PDB file with one MODEL, atoms N, CA, C and O in Angstrom:
MODEL        1
ATOM      1  N   MET A   1     101.514 122.541  81.927  1.00  0.00           N
ATOM      2  CA  MET A   1     102.264 121.673  82.808  1.00  0.00           C
ATOM      3  C   MET A   1     103.252 120.851  81.970  1.00  0.00           C
ATOM      4  O   MET A   1     102.895 120.291  80.934  1.00  0.00           O
ATOM      5  N   ASN A   2     104.475 120.796  82.435  1.00  0.00           N
ATOM      6  CA  ASN A   2     105.560 120.079  81.774  1.00  0.00           C
ATOM      7  C   ASN A   2     105.400 118.567  81.977  1.00  0.00           C
ATOM      8  O   ASN A   2     104.817 118.138  82.973  1.00  0.00           O
ATOM      9  N   ALA A   3     105.907 117.767  81.052  1.00  0.00           N
ATOM     10  CA  ALA A   3     105.825 116.301  81.163  1.00  0.00           C
ATOM     11  C   ALA A   3     106.559 115.808  82.402  1.00  0.00           C
ATOM     12  O   ALA A   3     106.138 114.835  83.027  1.00  0.00           O
ATOM     13  N   TYR A   4     107.643 116.466  82.759  1.00  0.00           N
ATOM     14  CA  TYR A   4     108.416 116.063  83.933  1.00  0.00           C
ATOM     15  C   TYR A   4     107.741 116.485  85.241  1.00  0.00           C
ATOM     16  O   TYR A   4     108.095 115.977  86.305  1.00  0.00           O
ATOM     17  N   ASP A   5     106.789 117.394  85.178  1.00  0.00           N
ATOM     18  CA  ASP A   5     105.999 117.752  86.351  1.00  0.00           C
ATOM     19  C   ASP A   5     104.889 116.738  86.596  1.00  0.00           C
ATOM     20  O   ASP A   5     104.444 116.569  87.732  1.00  0.00           O
ATOM     21  N   ILE A   6     104.444 116.074  85.560  1.00  0.00           N
ATOM     22  CA  ILE A   6     103.355 115.098  85.683  1.00  0.00           C
ATOM     23  C   ILE A   6     103.861 113.785  86.259  1.00  0.00           C
ATOM     24  O   ILE A   6     103.253 113.243  87.182  1.00  0.00           O
ATOM     25  N   ILE A   7     104.971 113.259  85.725  1.00  0.00           N
ATOM     26  CA  ILE A   7     105.546 112.000  86.193  1.00  0.00           C
ATOM     27  C   ILE A   7     106.506 112.319  87.335  1.00  0.00           C
ATOM     28  O   ILE A   7     107.514 112.994  87.129  1.00  0.00           O
ATOM     29  N   ILE A   8     106.195 111.834  88.546  1.00  0.00           N
ATOM     30  CA  ILE A   8     107.024 112.140  89.710  1.00  0.00           C
ATOM     31  C   ILE A   8     108.166 111.147  89.843  1.00  0.00           C
ATOM     32  O   ILE A   8     109.332 111.542  89.861  1.00  0.00           O
ATOM     33  N   LYS A   9     107.838 109.844  89.936  1.00  0.00           N
ATOM     34  CA  LYS A   9     108.881 108.823  90.035  1.00  0.00           C
ATOM     35  C   LYS A   9     108.265 107.453  89.787  1.00  0.00           C
ATOM     36  O   LYS A   9     107.050 107.289  89.897  1.00  0.00           O
ATOM     37  N   PRO A  10     109.107 106.455  89.449  1.00  0.00           N
ATOM     38  CA  PRO A  10     108.574 105.097  89.257  1.00  0.00           C
ATOM     39  C   PRO A  10     108.276 104.441  90.598  1.00  0.00           C
ATOM     40  O   PRO A  10     108.906 104.756  91.608  1.00  0.00           O
ATOM     41  N   VAL A  11     107.319 103.534  90.598  1.00  0.00           N
ATOM     42  CA  VAL A  11     106.981 102.764  91.793  1.00  0.00           C
ATOM     43  C   VAL A  11     107.807 101.479  91.755  1.00  0.00           C
ATOM     44  O   VAL A  11     107.728 100.718  90.791  1.00  0.00           O
ATOM     45  N   LEU A  12     108.594 101.238  92.794  1.00  0.00           N
ATOM     46  CA  LEU A  12     109.483 100.083  92.833  1.00  0.00           C
ATOM     47  C   LEU A  12     109.042  99.136  93.940  1.00  0.00           C
ATOM     48  O   LEU A  12     109.642  99.093  95.014  1.00  0.00           O
ATOM     49  N   THR A  13     107.981  98.376  93.662  1.00  0.00           N
ATOM     50  CA  THR A  13     107.452  97.394  94.607  1.00  0.00           C
ATOM     51  C   THR A  13     107.350  96.048  93.903  1.00  0.00           C
ATOM     52  O   THR A  13     107.519  95.958  92.687  1.00  0.00           O
ATOM     53  N   GLU A  14     107.074  95.003  94.679  1.00  0.00           N
ATOM     54  CA  GLU A  14     106.939  93.673  94.090  1.00  0.00           C
ATOM     55  C   GLU A  14     105.789  93.619  93.096  1.00  0.00           C
ATOM     56  O   GLU A  14     105.913  93.000  92.039  1.00  0.00           O
ATOM     57  N   LYS A  15     104.687  94.249  93.419  1.00  0.00           N
ATOM     58  CA  LYS A  15     103.535  94.256  92.514  1.00  0.00           C
ATOM     59  C   LYS A  15     103.894  94.965  91.205  1.00  0.00           C
ATOM     60  O   LYS A  15     103.482  94.530  90.130  1.00  0.00           O
ATOM     61  N   ALA A  16     104.652  96.043  91.295  1.00  0.00           N
ATOM     62  CA  ALA A  16     105.057  96.767  90.093  1.00  0.00           C
ATOM     63  C   ALA A  16     106.034  95.938  89.261  1.00  0.00           C
ATOM     64  O   ALA A  16     106.002  96.008  88.033  1.00  0.00           O
ATOM     65  N   TYR A  17     106.902  95.155  89.907  1.00  0.00           N
ATOM     66  CA  TYR A  17     107.864  94.317  89.184  1.00  0.00           C
ATOM     67  C   TYR A  17     107.175  93.231  88.377  1.00  0.00           C
ATOM     68  O   TYR A  17     107.674  92.841  87.321  1.00  0.00           O
ATOM     69  N   ASP A  18     106.040  92.734  88.850  1.00  0.00           N
ATOM     70  CA  ASP A  18     105.333  91.657  88.162  1.00  0.00           C
ATOM     71  C   ASP A  18     104.887  92.056  86.754  1.00  0.00           C
ATOM     72  O   ASP A  18     104.804  91.200  85.873  1.00  0.00           O
ATOM     73  N   GLY A  19     104.603  93.320  86.532  1.00  0.00           N
ATOM     74  CA  GLY A  19     104.110  93.755  85.231  1.00  0.00           C
ATOM     75  C   GLY A  19     105.185  94.106  84.230  1.00  0.00           C
ATOM     76  O   GLY A  19     104.885  94.273  83.048  1.00  0.00           O
ATOM     77  N   ILE A  20     106.432  94.223  84.663  1.00  0.00           N
ATOM     78  CA  ILE A  20     107.498  94.666  83.772  1.00  0.00           C
ATOM     79  C   ILE A  20     107.675  93.719  82.585  1.00  0.00           C
ATOM     80  O   ILE A  20     107.928  94.171  81.468  1.00  0.00           O
ATOM     81  N   ALA A  21     107.546  92.421  82.812  1.00  0.00           N
ATOM     82  CA  ALA A  21     107.710  91.447  81.727  1.00  0.00           C
ATOM     83  C   ALA A  21     106.635  91.620  80.649  1.00  0.00           C
ATOM     84  O   ALA A  21     106.873  91.287  79.488  1.00  0.00           O
ATOM     85  N   ASN A  22     105.472  92.130  81.013  1.00  0.00           N
ATOM     86  CA  ASN A  22     104.365  92.342  80.072  1.00  0.00           C
ATOM     87  C   ASN A  22     104.273  93.781  79.584  1.00  0.00           C
ATOM     88  O   ASN A  22     103.255  94.184  79.020  1.00  0.00           O
ATOM     89  N   LYS A  23     105.335  94.557  79.798  1.00  0.00           N
ATOM     90  CA  LYS A  23     105.393  95.976  79.413  1.00  0.00           C
ATOM     91  C   LYS A  23     104.334  96.808  80.127  1.00  0.00           C
ATOM     92  O   LYS A  23     103.733  97.706  79.538  1.00  0.00           O
ATOM     93  N   LYS A  24     104.113  96.500  81.400  1.00  0.00           N
ATOM     94  CA  LYS A  24     103.190  97.284  82.217  1.00  0.00           C
ATOM     95  C   LYS A  24     104.010  97.912  83.344  1.00  0.00           C
ATOM     96  O   LYS A  24     104.624  97.205  84.142  1.00  0.00           O
ATOM     97  N   TYR A  25     104.016  99.230  83.401  1.00  0.00           N
ATOM     98  CA  TYR A  25     104.854  99.970  84.334  1.00  0.00           C
ATOM     99  C   TYR A  25     103.986 100.816  85.254  1.00  0.00           C
ATOM    100  O   TYR A  25     102.862 101.178  84.907  1.00  0.00           O
ATOM    101  N   CYS A  26     104.524 101.131  86.438  1.00  0.00           N
ATOM    102  CA  CYS A  26     103.779 101.891  87.433  1.00  0.00           C
ATOM    103  C   CYS A  26     104.581 103.132  87.826  1.00  0.00           C
ATOM    104  O   CYS A  26     105.786 103.049  88.062  1.00  0.00           O
ATOM    105  N   PHE A  27     103.915 104.269  87.895  1.00  0.00           N
ATOM    106  CA  PHE A  27     104.550 105.539  88.247  1.00  0.00           C
ATOM    107  C   PHE A  27     103.690 106.300  89.236  1.00  0.00           C
ATOM    108  O   PHE A  27     102.463 106.202  89.210  1.00  0.00           O
ATOM    109  N   TYR A  28     104.341 107.067  90.117  1.00  0.00           N
ATOM    110  CA  TYR A  28     103.633 108.074  90.896  1.00  0.00           C
ATOM    111  C   TYR A  28     103.497 109.291  89.999  1.00  0.00           C
ATOM    112  O   TYR A  28     104.465 109.721  89.372  1.00  0.00           O
ATOM    113  N   VAL A  29     102.287 109.848  89.938  1.00  0.00           N
ATOM    114  CA  VAL A  29     102.033 111.004  89.083  1.00  0.00           C
ATOM    115  C   VAL A  29     101.412 112.124  89.919  1.00  0.00           C
ATOM    116  O   VAL A  29     101.016 111.917  91.066  1.00  0.00           O
ATOM    117  N   ASP A  30     101.337 113.299  89.328  1.00  0.00           N
ATOM    118  CA  ASP A  30     100.724 114.452  89.976  1.00  0.00           C
ATOM    119  C   ASP A  30      99.270 114.138  90.312  1.00  0.00           C
ATOM    120  O   ASP A  30      98.583 113.476  89.535  1.00  0.00           O
ATOM    121  N   VAL A  31      98.799 114.611  91.466  1.00  0.00           N
ATOM    122  CA  VAL A  31      97.440 114.279  91.918  1.00  0.00           C
ATOM    123  C   VAL A  31      96.351 114.877  91.032  1.00  0.00           C
ATOM    124  O   VAL A  31      95.201 114.443  91.098  1.00  0.00           O
ATOM    125  N   ASN A  32      96.692 115.859  90.210  1.00  0.00           N
ATOM    126  CA  ASN A  32      95.700 116.475  89.320  1.00  0.00           C
ATOM    127  C   ASN A  32      95.836 116.005  87.877  1.00  0.00           C
ATOM    128  O   ASN A  32      95.115 116.494  87.008  1.00  0.00           O
ATOM    129  N   ALA A  33      96.737 115.072  87.602  1.00  0.00           N
ATOM    130  CA  ALA A  33      96.988 114.622  86.232  1.00  0.00           C
ATOM    131  C   ALA A  33      95.872 113.704  85.739  1.00  0.00           C
ATOM    132  O   ALA A  33      95.352 112.882  86.493  1.00  0.00           O
ATOM    133  N   THR A  34      95.515 113.855  84.475  1.00  0.00           N
ATOM    134  CA  THR A  34      94.511 112.994  83.855  1.00  0.00           C
ATOM    135  C   THR A  34      95.207 111.863  83.100  1.00  0.00           C
ATOM    136  O   THR A  34      96.424 111.882  82.919  1.00  0.00           O
ATOM    137  N   LYS A  35      94.418 110.875  82.662  1.00  0.00           N
ATOM    138  CA  LYS A  35      94.981 109.752  81.908  1.00  0.00           C
ATOM    139  C   LYS A  35      95.651 110.222  80.619  1.00  0.00           C
ATOM    140  O   LYS A  35      96.718 109.725  80.256  1.00  0.00           O
ATOM    141  N   THR A  36      95.037 111.163  79.936  1.00  0.00           N
ATOM    142  CA  THR A  36      95.588 111.677  78.683  1.00  0.00           C
ATOM    143  C   THR A  36      96.906 112.392  78.921  1.00  0.00           C
ATOM    144  O   THR A  36      97.848 112.226  78.146  1.00  0.00           O
ATOM    145  N   GLU A  37      96.986 113.185  79.981  1.00  0.00           N
ATOM    146  CA  GLU A  37      98.232 113.882  80.293  1.00  0.00           C
ATOM    147  C   GLU A  37      99.340 112.896  80.646  1.00  0.00           C
ATOM    148  O   GLU A  37     100.490 113.087  80.250  1.00  0.00           O
ATOM    149  N   VAL A  38      99.002 111.850  81.384  1.00  0.00           N
ATOM    150  CA  VAL A  38      99.991 110.837  81.750  1.00  0.00           C
ATOM    151  C   VAL A  38     100.476 110.114  80.499  1.00  0.00           C
ATOM    152  O   VAL A  38     101.676 109.892  80.338  1.00  0.00           O
ATOM    153  N   LYS A  39      99.563 109.747  79.621  1.00  0.00           N
ATOM    154  CA  LYS A  39      99.927 109.064  78.380  1.00  0.00           C
ATOM    155  C   LYS A  39     100.881 109.911  77.548  1.00  0.00           C
ATOM    156  O   LYS A  39     101.911 109.417  77.088  1.00  0.00           O
ATOM    157  N   ASN A  40     100.550 111.175  77.353  1.00  0.00           N
ATOM    158  CA  ASN A  40     101.394 112.064  76.559  1.00  0.00           C
ATOM    159  C   ASN A  40     102.763 112.274  77.216  1.00  0.00           C
ATOM    160  O   ASN A  40     103.776 112.351  76.520  1.00  0.00           O
ATOM    161  N   ALA A  41     102.799 112.367  78.541  1.00  0.00           N
ATOM    162  CA  ALA A  41     104.061 112.571  79.244  1.00  0.00           C
ATOM    163  C   ALA A  41     104.968 111.350  79.111  1.00  0.00           C
ATOM    164  O   ALA A  41     106.165 111.499  78.868  1.00  0.00           O
ATOM    165  N   ILE A  42     104.419 110.147  79.267  1.00  0.00           N
ATOM    166  CA  ILE A  42     105.211 108.921  79.144  1.00  0.00           C
ATOM    167  C   ILE A  42     105.756 108.786  77.719  1.00  0.00           C
ATOM    168  O   ILE A  42     106.923 108.446  77.526  1.00  0.00           O
ATOM    169  N   GLU A  43     104.911 109.051  76.730  1.00  0.00           N
ATOM    170  CA  GLU A  43     105.351 108.956  75.340  1.00  0.00           C
ATOM    171  C   GLU A  43     106.440 109.966  75.028  1.00  0.00           C
ATOM    172  O   GLU A  43     107.359 109.667  74.265  1.00  0.00           O
ATOM    173  N   LYS A  44     106.354 111.156  75.605  1.00  0.00           N
ATOM    174  CA  LYS A  44     107.361 112.192  75.346  1.00  0.00           C
ATOM    175  C   LYS A  44     108.677 111.889  76.060  1.00  0.00           C
ATOM    176  O   LYS A  44     109.745 112.031  75.464  1.00  0.00           O
ATOM    177  N   ILE A  45     108.615 111.475  77.323  1.00  0.00           N
ATOM    178  CA  ILE A  45     109.833 111.268  78.111  1.00  0.00           C
ATOM    179  C   ILE A  45     110.599 110.025  77.649  1.00  0.00           C
ATOM    180  O   ILE A  45     111.812 110.087  77.450  1.00  0.00           O
ATOM    181  N   PHE A  46     109.901 108.902  77.478  1.00  0.00           N
ATOM    182  CA  PHE A  46     110.569 107.632  77.197  1.00  0.00           C
ATOM    183  C   PHE A  46     110.523 107.227  75.727  1.00  0.00           C
ATOM    184  O   PHE A  46     111.121 106.214  75.365  1.00  0.00           O
ATOM    185  N   GLU A  47     109.833 107.982  74.864  1.00  0.00           N
ATOM    186  CA  GLU A  47     109.725 107.716  73.433  1.00  0.00           C
ATOM    187  C   GLU A  47     109.204 106.302  73.165  1.00  0.00           C
ATOM    188  O   GLU A  47     109.821 105.527  72.435  1.00  0.00           O
ATOM    189  N   VAL A  48     108.061 105.986  73.767  1.00  0.00           N
ATOM    190  CA  VAL A  48     107.395 104.696  73.604  1.00  0.00           C
ATOM    191  C   VAL A  48     105.949 104.945  73.194  1.00  0.00           C
ATOM    192  O   VAL A  48     105.480 106.083  73.211  1.00  0.00           O
ATOM    193  N   GLU A  49     105.237 103.868  72.821  1.00  0.00           N
ATOM    194  CA  GLU A  49     103.823 103.971  72.479  1.00  0.00           C
ATOM    195  C   GLU A  49     102.992 103.374  73.608  1.00  0.00           C
ATOM    196  O   GLU A  49     103.179 102.214  73.977  1.00  0.00           O
ATOM    197  N   VAL A  50     102.075 104.165  74.155  1.00  0.00           N
ATOM    198  CA  VAL A  50     101.240 103.734  75.276  1.00  0.00           C
ATOM    199  C   VAL A  50      99.903 103.234  74.750  1.00  0.00           C
ATOM    200  O   VAL A  50      99.243 103.901  73.953  1.00  0.00           O
ATOM    201  N   GLU A  51      99.516 102.048  75.212  1.00  0.00           N
ATOM    202  CA  GLU A  51      98.228 101.480  74.819  1.00  0.00           C
ATOM    203  C   GLU A  51      97.115 101.952  75.751  1.00  0.00           C
ATOM    204  O   GLU A  51      96.058 102.385  75.292  1.00  0.00           O
ATOM    205  N   SER A  52      97.355 101.866  77.080  1.00  0.00           N
ATOM    206  CA  SER A  52      96.329 102.271  78.034  1.00  0.00           C
ATOM    207  C   SER A  52      96.968 102.776  79.320  1.00  0.00           C
ATOM    208  O   SER A  52      98.123 102.482  79.627  1.00  0.00           O
ATOM    209  N   VAL A  53      96.176 103.548  80.062  1.00  0.00           N
ATOM    210  CA  VAL A  53      96.605 104.084  81.357  1.00  0.00           C
ATOM    211  C   VAL A  53      95.479 103.863  82.357  1.00  0.00           C
ATOM    212  O   VAL A  53      94.331 104.222  82.096  1.00  0.00           O
ATOM    213  N   ASN A  54      95.807 103.273  83.501  1.00  0.00           N
ATOM    214  CA  ASN A  54      94.863 103.144  84.611  1.00  0.00           C
ATOM    215  C   ASN A  54      95.416 103.926  85.779  1.00  0.00           C
ATOM    216  O   ASN A  54      96.616 103.878  86.051  1.00  0.00           O
ATOM    217  N   ILE A  55      94.550 104.649  86.475  1.00  0.00           N
ATOM    218  CA  ILE A  55      94.986 105.507  87.578  1.00  0.00           C
ATOM    219  C   ILE A  55      94.318 105.067  88.868  1.00  0.00           C
ATOM    220  O   ILE A  55      93.130 104.748  88.894  1.00  0.00           O
ATOM    221  N   ALA A  56      95.109 105.056  89.945  1.00  0.00           N
ATOM    222  CA  ALA A  56      94.603 104.705  91.276  1.00  0.00           C
ATOM    223  C   ALA A  56      94.973 105.820  92.244  1.00  0.00           C
ATOM    224  O   ALA A  56      96.123 106.255  92.294  1.00  0.00           O
ATOM    225  N   ASN A  57      93.986 106.279  93.013  1.00  0.00           N
ATOM    226  CA  ASN A  57      94.235 107.267  94.054  1.00  0.00           C
ATOM    227  C   ASN A  57      94.568 106.538  95.353  1.00  0.00           C
ATOM    228  O   ASN A  57      93.844 105.629  95.759  1.00  0.00           O
ATOM    229  N   VAL A  58      95.651 106.932  96.001  1.00  0.00           N
ATOM    230  CA  VAL A  58      96.103 106.297  97.232  1.00  0.00           C
ATOM    231  C   VAL A  58      95.936 107.303  98.368  1.00  0.00           C
ATOM    232  O   VAL A  58      96.557 108.366  98.368  1.00  0.00           O
ATOM    233  N   ARG A  59      95.085 106.952  99.337  1.00  0.00           N
ATOM    234  CA  ARG A  59      94.866 107.841 100.477  1.00  0.00           C
ATOM    235  C   ARG A  59      96.087 107.864 101.384  1.00  0.00           C
ATOM    236  O   ARG A  59      96.862 106.908 101.416  1.00  0.00           O
ATOM    237  N   GLY A  60      96.256 108.953 102.118  1.00  0.00           N
ATOM    238  CA  GLY A  60      97.336 109.040 103.082  1.00  0.00           C
ATOM    239  C   GLY A  60      97.061 108.155 104.285  1.00  0.00           C
ATOM    240  O   GLY A  60      95.906 107.954 104.663  1.00  0.00           O
ATOM    241  N   LYS A  61      98.123 107.624 104.891  1.00  0.00           N
ATOM    242  CA  LYS A  61      97.975 106.753 106.047  1.00  0.00           C
ATOM    243  C   LYS A  61      98.152 107.545 107.333  1.00  0.00           C
ATOM    244  O   LYS A  61      98.903 108.519 107.378  1.00  0.00           O
ATOM    245  N   LYS A  62      97.449 107.113 108.385  1.00  0.00           N
ATOM    246  CA  LYS A  62      97.609 107.757 109.680  1.00  0.00           C
ATOM    247  C   LYS A  62      98.919 107.298 110.310  1.00  0.00           C
ATOM    248  O   LYS A  62      99.237 106.109 110.305  1.00  0.00           O
ATOM    249  N   LYS A  63      99.664 108.237 110.844  1.00  0.00           N
ATOM    250  CA  LYS A  63     100.921 107.942 111.521  1.00  0.00           C
ATOM    251  C   LYS A  63     100.904 108.629 112.881  1.00  0.00           C
ATOM    252  O   LYS A  63     100.453 109.767 113.010  1.00  0.00           O
ATOM    253  N   ARG A  64     101.402 107.921 113.894  1.00  0.00           N
ATOM    254  CA  ARG A  64     101.482 108.494 115.238  1.00  0.00           C
ATOM    255  C   ARG A  64     102.933 108.557 115.670  1.00  0.00           C
ATOM    256  O   ARG A  64     103.715 107.635 115.436  1.00  0.00           O
ATOM    257  N   GLU A  65     103.273 109.666 116.306  1.00  0.00           N
ATOM    258  CA  GLU A  65     104.614 109.818 116.850  1.00  0.00           C
ATOM    259  C   GLU A  65     104.536 110.675 118.097  1.00  0.00           C
ATOM    260  O   GLU A  65     104.129 111.835 118.048  1.00  0.00           O
ATOM    261  N   ARG A  66     104.927 110.093 119.206  1.00  0.00           N
ATOM    262  CA  ARG A  66     104.939 110.796 120.496  1.00  0.00           C
ATOM    263  C   ARG A  66     103.585 111.398 120.852  1.00  0.00           C
ATOM    264  O   ARG A  66     103.507 112.533 121.322  1.00  0.00           O
ATOM    265  N   GLY A  67     102.536 110.644 120.629  1.00  0.00           N
ATOM    266  CA  GLY A  67     101.214 111.093 121.039  1.00  0.00           C
ATOM    267  C   GLY A  67     100.477 111.969 120.044  1.00  0.00           C
ATOM    268  O   GLY A  67      99.279 112.201 120.212  1.00  0.00           O
ATOM    269  N   THR A  68     101.144 112.458 119.024  1.00  0.00           N
ATOM    270  CA  THR A  68     100.452 113.280 118.033  1.00  0.00           C
ATOM    271  C   THR A  68     100.110 112.417 116.823  1.00  0.00           C
ATOM    272  O   THR A  68     100.845 111.494 116.469  1.00  0.00           O
ATOM    273  N   VAL A  69      98.991 112.733 116.204  1.00  0.00           N
ATOM    274  CA  VAL A  69      98.534 111.969 115.048  1.00  0.00           C
ATOM    275  C   VAL A  69      98.669 112.835 113.811  1.00  0.00           C
ATOM    276  O   VAL A  69      98.287 114.006 113.814  1.00  0.00           O
ATOM    277  N   GLY A  70      99.216 112.251 112.754  1.00  0.00           N
ATOM    278  CA  GLY A  70      99.348 112.955 111.486  1.00  0.00           C
ATOM    279  C   GLY A  70      98.941 112.038 110.351  1.00  0.00           C
ATOM    280  O   GLY A  70      98.618 110.870 110.566  1.00  0.00           O
ATOM    281  N   VAL A  71      98.959 112.565 109.158  1.00  0.00           N
ATOM    282  CA  VAL A  71      98.583 111.801 107.985  1.00  0.00           C
ATOM    283  C   VAL A  71      99.641 112.024 106.905  1.00  0.00           C
ATOM    284  O   VAL A  71     100.051 113.157 106.652  1.00  0.00           O
ATOM    285  N   THR A  72     100.081 110.932 106.270  1.00  0.00           N
ATOM    286  CA  THR A  72     101.015 111.072 105.157  1.00  0.00           C
ATOM    287  C   THR A  72     100.275 111.632 103.949  1.00  0.00           C
ATOM    288  O   THR A  72      99.045 111.600 103.900  1.00  0.00           O
ATOM    289  N   ALA A  73     101.003 112.132 103.002  1.00  0.00           N
ATOM    290  CA  ALA A  73     100.401 112.767 101.838  1.00  0.00           C
ATOM    291  C   ALA A  73      99.687 111.749 100.956  1.00  0.00           C
ATOM    292  O   ALA A  73     100.138 110.612 100.815  1.00  0.00           O
ATOM    293  N   ALA A  74      98.578 112.162 100.369  1.00  0.00           N
ATOM    294  CA  ALA A  74      97.866 111.320  99.406  1.00  0.00           C
ATOM    295  C   ALA A  74      98.655 111.305  98.105  1.00  0.00           C
ATOM    296  O   ALA A  74      99.313 112.286  97.758  1.00  0.00           O
ATOM    297  N   ARG A  75      98.588 110.187  97.388  1.00  0.00           N
ATOM    298  CA  ARG A  75      99.323 110.035  96.137  1.00  0.00           C
ATOM    299  C   ARG A  75      98.401 109.534  95.045  1.00  0.00           C
ATOM    300  O   ARG A  75      97.245 109.187  95.288  1.00  0.00           O
ATOM    301  N   ARG A  76      98.937 109.505  93.843  1.00  0.00           N
ATOM    302  CA  ARG A  76      98.197 109.000  92.689  1.00  0.00           C
ATOM    303  C   ARG A  76      99.152 108.138  91.878  1.00  0.00           C
ATOM    304  O   ARG A  76     100.242 108.576  91.513  1.00  0.00           O
ATOM    305  N   LYS A  77      98.730 106.900  91.599  1.00  0.00           N
ATOM    306  CA  LYS A  77      99.556 105.970  90.834  1.00  0.00           C
ATOM    307  C   LYS A  77      98.959 105.784  89.454  1.00  0.00           C
ATOM    308  O   LYS A  77      97.740 105.739  89.290  1.00  0.00           O
ATOM    309  N   ALA A  78      99.832 105.675  88.462  1.00  0.00           N
ATOM    310  CA  ALA A  78      99.396 105.396  87.097  1.00  0.00           C
ATOM    311  C   ALA A  78     100.034 104.098  86.639  1.00  0.00           C
ATOM    312  O   ALA A  78     101.255 103.947  86.675  1.00  0.00           O
ATOM    313  N   TYR A  79      99.197 103.157  86.206  1.00  0.00           N
ATOM    314  CA  TYR A  79      99.659 101.905  85.622  1.00  0.00           C
ATOM    315  C   TYR A  79      99.594 102.070  84.113  1.00  0.00           C
ATOM    316  O   TYR A  79      98.518 102.261  83.547  1.00  0.00           O
ATOM    317  N   VAL A  80     100.752 101.995  83.462  1.00  0.00           N
ATOM    318  CA  VAL A  80     100.862 102.281  82.033  1.00  0.00           C
ATOM    319  C   VAL A  80     101.165 100.993  81.276  1.00  0.00           C
ATOM    320  O   VAL A  80     102.157 100.321  81.558  1.00  0.00           O
ATOM    321  N   GLN A  81     100.300 100.645  80.306  1.00  0.00           N
ATOM    322  CA  GLN A  81     100.503  99.460  79.458  1.00  0.00           C
ATOM    323  C   GLN A  81     100.998  99.931  78.102  1.00  0.00           C
ATOM    324  O   GLN A  81     100.342 100.740  77.445  1.00  0.00           O
ATOM    325  N   LEU A  82     102.166  99.421  77.673  1.00  0.00           N
ATOM    326  CA  LEU A  82     102.710  99.779  76.368  1.00  0.00           C
ATOM    327  C   LEU A  82     102.163  98.829  75.307  1.00  0.00           C
ATOM    328  O   LEU A  82     101.692  97.735  75.617  1.00  0.00           O
ATOM    329  N   THR A  83     102.235  99.267  74.051  1.00  0.00           N
ATOM    330  CA  THR A  83     101.782  98.424  72.954  1.00  0.00           C
ATOM    331  C   THR A  83     102.771  97.288  72.710  1.00  0.00           C
ATOM    332  O   THR A  83     103.908  97.345  73.178  1.00  0.00           O
ATOM    333  N   GLU A  84     102.343  96.257  71.978  1.00  0.00           N
ATOM    334  CA  GLU A  84     103.192  95.097  71.690  1.00  0.00           C
ATOM    335  C   GLU A  84     104.430  95.484  70.890  1.00  0.00           C
ATOM    336  O   GLU A  84     105.519  94.970  71.148  1.00  0.00           O
ATOM    337  N   LYS A  85     104.273  96.386  69.918  1.00  0.00           N
ATOM    338  CA  LYS A  85     105.406  96.739  69.058  1.00  0.00           C
ATOM    339  C   LYS A  85     106.298  97.819  69.656  1.00  0.00           C
ATOM    340  O   LYS A  85     107.348  98.127  69.092  1.00  0.00           O
ATOM    341  N   SER A  86     105.908  98.391  70.770  1.00  0.00           N
ATOM    342  CA  SER A  86     106.687  99.442  71.413  1.00  0.00           C
ATOM    343  C   SER A  86     107.938  98.869  72.070  1.00  0.00           C
ATOM    344  O   SER A  86     107.949  97.718  72.507  1.00  0.00           O
ATOM    345  N   LYS A  87     108.986  99.677  72.134  1.00  0.00           N
ATOM    346  CA  LYS A  87     110.188  99.245  72.845  1.00  0.00           C
ATOM    347  C   LYS A  87     109.949  99.341  74.347  1.00  0.00           C
ATOM    348  O   LYS A  87     108.997  99.986  74.787  1.00  0.00           O
ATOM    349  N   THR A  88     110.809  98.702  75.132  1.00  0.00           N
ATOM    350  CA  THR A  88     110.673  98.749  76.587  1.00  0.00           C
ATOM    351  C   THR A  88     111.322 100.016  77.132  1.00  0.00           C
ATOM    352  O   THR A  88     112.056 100.702  76.420  1.00  0.00           O
ATOM    353  N   ILE A  89     111.050 100.318  78.386  1.00  0.00           N
ATOM    354  CA  ILE A  89     111.672 101.461  79.043  1.00  0.00           C
ATOM    355  C   ILE A  89     112.994 100.982  79.637  1.00  0.00           C
ATOM    356  O   ILE A  89     112.983 100.091  80.486  1.00  0.00           O
ATOM    357  N   PRO A  90     114.137 101.542  79.221  1.00  0.00           N
ATOM    358  CA  PRO A  90     115.445 101.019  79.623  1.00  0.00           C
ATOM    359  C   PRO A  90     115.668 100.993  81.139  1.00  0.00           C
ATOM    360  O   PRO A  90     116.369 100.107  81.630  1.00  0.00           O
ATOM    361  N   PHE A  91     115.103 101.925  81.886  1.00  0.00           N
ATOM    362  CA  PHE A  91     115.294 101.975  83.334  1.00  0.00           C
ATOM    363  C   PHE A  91     114.829 100.685  84.002  1.00  0.00           C
ATOM    364  O   PHE A  91     115.445 100.226  84.963  1.00  0.00           O
ATOM    365  N   PHE A  92     113.747 100.101  83.498  1.00  0.00           N
ATOM    366  CA  PHE A  92     113.153  98.924  84.109  1.00  0.00           C
ATOM    367  C   PHE A  92     113.733  97.600  83.608  1.00  0.00           C
ATOM    368  O   PHE A  92     113.411  96.550  84.163  1.00  0.00           O
ATOM    369  N   ASP A  93     114.580  97.618  82.574  1.00  0.00           N
ATOM    370  CA  ASP A  93     115.088  96.381  81.975  1.00  0.00           C
ATOM    371  C   ASP A  93     115.839  95.513  82.965  1.00  0.00           C
ATOM    372  O   ASP A  93     115.685  94.291  82.948  1.00  0.00           O
ATOM    373  N   SER A  94     116.646  96.110  83.822  1.00  0.00           N
ATOM    374  CA  SER A  94     117.433  95.320  84.774  1.00  0.00           C
ATOM    375  C   SER A  94     116.594  94.869  85.970  1.00  0.00           C
ATOM    376  O   SER A  94     117.036  94.003  86.725  1.00  0.00           O
ATOM    377  N   LEU A  95     115.397  95.431  86.165  1.00  0.00           N
ATOM    378  CA  LEU A  95     114.580  95.099  87.331  1.00  0.00           C
ATOM    379  C   LEU A  95     113.657  93.926  87.085  1.00  0.00           C
ATOM    380  O   LEU A  95     113.351  93.195  88.027  1.00  0.00           O
ATOM    381  N   GLY A  96     113.200  93.710  85.862  1.00  0.00           N
ATOM    382  CA  GLY A  96     112.209  92.689  85.568  1.00  0.00           C
ATOM    383  C   GLY A  96     112.786  91.373  85.386  1.00  0.00           C
ATOM    384  O   GLY A  96     112.061  90.411  85.131  1.00  0.00           O
TER     385      GLY A  96
ENDMDL
END
């Protein structure tokens, strides 16, 4: 699996913005990705040093439209903490 297949996109919410100042970033990742795979992918893509990775599984929500019930897709979030001496991720610099 390619590093770009593991990291889907960054999470851009208020909770995710709170961690940017402390070098803690949040990403949507592949539902089958492990912590080690996420760590290696982040280090390869952004050329930073990762200290720790925490993963949260997000269940799909029920949605109703015109009497039919459906469920949104389940997701997986990875909270990535960089080391103190590591550089920041440039994409997030203007957001924090």
